[in-house]
N, C-alpha and C positions, 0 to 999 in steps of 0.2 A: 504494500500500500504506500502511496506517496501522497502527502498533504502539503499544500502550499500554505505557509504560515508567515507571521510577522516576527518582530523582535522578541516576542514572548514565547517562541517555540520551545526553548529549553525548559522553561517553567511549566508549560502546558504538558510537555512530555513527562516530566517528573510527576506531575499530578495524576496522570492516567497510566503510568507504567504498569502498575499491578493489574489493572483492567485489561491492558493489551496482552499481558502474559496469560491471563485466564482465557483470553480469546484466541490464543495460539501464536501470539507474537514472540519471535525468538530474539531478534536483534532490532534495535531502534537507534537511529542516528539522526542528528540535526546537521544539515548541510547548508552552508551559506552560498548563495548564488548572486551574481551581479555586482560583486565588490569591484569598485573602481569604475563601474558603468552607471549605476543608479545609487541614489542615496535616499533612504537607507537600503542596503541590500536585502533581498528576500531570503527567507529561511524555508527549507524543505525538511519535513520529517519523513524519513524512509523507514518502513517497518517490514521486516521479512517474516513471513508466516510459515509455520511448519510444525513438526513434532520433534521435541527435544529427545535426543538419544541418550540413554543412560547406560553406563557400563554394567555388565553383569545381569541386566534385566532382559528377559526374553519377551518378545511381544507375540500376540496371537494366542490361539488355544494351546493348552498343554498337549504334548505328544502322547498318543496312546500306543503302548506296546501290544503287538498282536501275537 
């Protein structure tokens, strides 16, 4: 997900980081764009969604021996 935000993007991300994690957000970054071109520069929040992998934990149904 990408969201175009303003100067408060970092604060907004901090406020909703727990909610983003519950919804499957793995990584969230604030990216500044337009520096040197526009004043003030825009901020983009980029959130990668997926399933966190944990070591030693198997996913899916347990295997049945036949």
